[in-house]
C-alpha positions in Angstrom: 32.3 -24.7 25.3 33.8 -22.1 27.8 35.7 -19.3 26.7 38.7 -18.6 28.9 40.2 -15.3 29.0 44.2 -15.2 28.8 46.0 -14.3 31.9 47.6 -11.2 30.5 44.0 -9.6 29.7 43.3 -7.1 32.4 39.9 -6.9 34.0 38.0 -4.7 33.2 39.7 -4.4 29.9 41.6 -1.2 29.5 41.1 0.5 25.9 42.4 3.5 24.5 39.4 5.6 23.9 39.0 7.1 20.5 37.6 10.7 19.8 34.2 9.4 18.9 33.8 7.4 22.1 35.0 10.2 24.2 32.6 12.6 22.6 29.8 10.1 23.2 30.8 9.7 26.8 31.1 13.5 27.3 27.8 14.2 25.6 25.9 11.7 27.4 24.8 9.7 24.4 26.0 6.5 26.0 26.3 5.7 29.7 29.6 4.3 31.0 27.8 1.0 31.7 26.7 0.5 28.0 30.1 1.6 26.9 31.9 -0.9 29.1 29.3 -3.7 28.2 29.9 -3.2 24.5 33.6 -3.3 24.9 33.3 -6.5 27.0 31.2 -8.3 24.2 33.4 -7.2 21.5 36.5 -8.5 23.6 34.9 -11.7 24.4 33.9 -12.2 20.7 37.5 -11.3 19.5 39.1 -13.8 22.0 36.6 -16.6 20.9 37.6 -16.0 17.3 41.3 -16.2 18.2 40.6 -19.4 20.1 38.7 -20.8 17.0 35.3 -21.1 18.8 33.5 -20.0 15.5 35.2 -22.4 13.3 33.6 -25.5 11.6 30.1 -24.2 12.1 27.4 -25.2 9.8 27.2 -22.5 6.9 30.6 -21.0 7.7 31.8 -18.7 5.0 28.4 -18.5 3.4 26.1 -15.4 3.6 22.9 -15.9 5.8 19.9 -16.9 3.5 18.0 -14.1 2.1 14.4 -14.1 3.3 13.6 -11.2 1.3 12.6 -9.3 4.6 13.8 -5.8 5.3 16.4 -5.6 8.0 14.4 -4.9 11.2 14.9 -5.4 14.9 12.6 -8.4 14.8 14.4 -10.2 11.8 15.8 -13.0 14.0 12.5 -13.7 15.7 10.6 -13.8 12.3 13.3 -16.2 10.9 12.9 -18.5 13.8 9.1 -18.5 13.7 9.3 -19.2 9.9 11.8 -21.8 10.3 9.6 -23.7 12.9 6.4 -23.3 10.9 4.9 -20.9 13.6 2.8 -18.0 12.6 1.2 -15.1 14.5 -2.4 -15.7 15.2 -3.8 -13.3 12.7 -1.6 -15.0 9.9 -2.9 -18.4 11.0 -6.4 -17.2 10.6 -5.7 -15.7 7.2 -4.5 -19.1 6.1 -7.7 -20.8 7.3 -9.7 -18.1 5.6 -8.0 -18.6 2.3 -8.6 -22.4 2.6 -12.2 -21.9 3.6 -12.9 -19.4 0.8 -12.6 -22.4 -1.4 -15.4 -24.2 0.3 -17.8 -21.1 0.2 -17.1 -20.9 -3.6 -17.8 -24.6 -4.0 -21.1 -24.0 -2.3 -21.7 -21.2 -4.6 -21.0 -23.1 -7.6 -23.0 -26.1 -6.4 -26.0 -24.0 -6.0 -25.9 -22.5 -9.6 -25.3 -25.9 -11.0 -28.4 -27.1 -9.3 -30.3 -24.1 -10.6 -29.2 -25.0 -14.2 -30.0 -28.7 -13.8 -33.3 -28.9 -11.8 -36.7 -28.0 -12.5 -37.5 -24.9 -10.4 -41.2 -25.6 -10.7 -40.8 -28.9 -8.7 -41.3 -28.3 -5.0 -38.7 -31.0 -4.0 -36.2 -29.3 -6.3 -37.3 -26.0 -4.8 -36.5 -27.3 -1.4 -33.2 -28.6 -2.4 -32.2 -25.1 -3.8 -33.4 -23.4 -0.6 -31.2 -26.0 1.5 -28.1 -25.2 -0.8 -28.8 -21.4 -0.5 -28.9 -21.8 3.2 -25.7 -23.7 3.2 -24.0 -21.1 1.3 -25.2 -18.4 3.6 -24.1 -20.3 6.7 -20.7 -20.9 5.3 -20.3 -17.3 4.4 -21.4 -16.2 7.7 -18.8 -18.4 9.4 -16.1 -17.3 7.2 -17.1 -13.5 7.9 -16.6 -14.2 11.6 -13.2 -15.4 11.0 -12.5 -12.5 8.7 -13.7 -10.2 11.4 -11.4 -11.8 14.0 -8.5 -11.4 11.6 -9.2 -7.9 10.9 -9.4 -7.1 14.6 -5.9 -8.9 15.1 -4.0 -7.9 12.2 -1.5 -5.1 12.8 -2.4 -2.9 9.8 -5.5 -1.7 7.8 -3.4 -2.7 4.8 -3.6 -6.3 5.8 -7.5 -6.4 6.5 -9.6 -8.7 4.4 -12.9 -8.0 2.8 -16.0 -9.8 4.1 -17.7 -12.4 1.9 -21.3 -11.3 0.8 -23.6 -13.5 2.6 -26.7 -12.3 0.3 -24.7 -13.1 -2.9 -27.3 -15.7 -4.1 -30.1 -13.0 -3.9 -28.2 -10.4 -5.6 -27.4 -12.7 -8.4 -31.0 -13.7 -8.8 -31.8 -9.8 -9.1 -29.1 -9.4 -11.5 -30.5 -12.1 -13.7 -34.1 -10.6 -13.4 -35.5 -13.5 -11.4 -36.4 -14.5 -7.9 -35.1 -17.5 -5.9 -37.6 -20.4 -6.0 -39.9 -20.4 -3.0 
């Protein structure tokens, strides 16, 4: 839909400058180019409104949805990313980390359930516990690699995540006053 200027509109548009605009031009806070560009945009918007170009648009008359975000210059970009389900890479990593934390916690729980249920003196059971401990450590290491990547990419230290303790099984055995089965 093109917007046509009425034949009576002079080009470039002639405006009566107010005191503020004259001061801005005189003091050099705005260049003539920016001044005319701002005025041109405002004039085109006004003409489009007069011609009805903004009527019957979806959401007309309603406020924009509140995204609970502070007004920033990147507001529109964040809104588009959110609307289309796109995230910066560090936030995508964070989502993956939170889902993988559950897997590491399940490995932890599985190990301690096995400790409670199995005979620690049996060599086959001890081998199973060693394998479960190895599985926990490997999952924790993989998660920590992702946490390290996340912490390098996130924009602020306030967003950094704490690494998962890889030696937690050994720490828990020491806390309980025992040693892991050999």
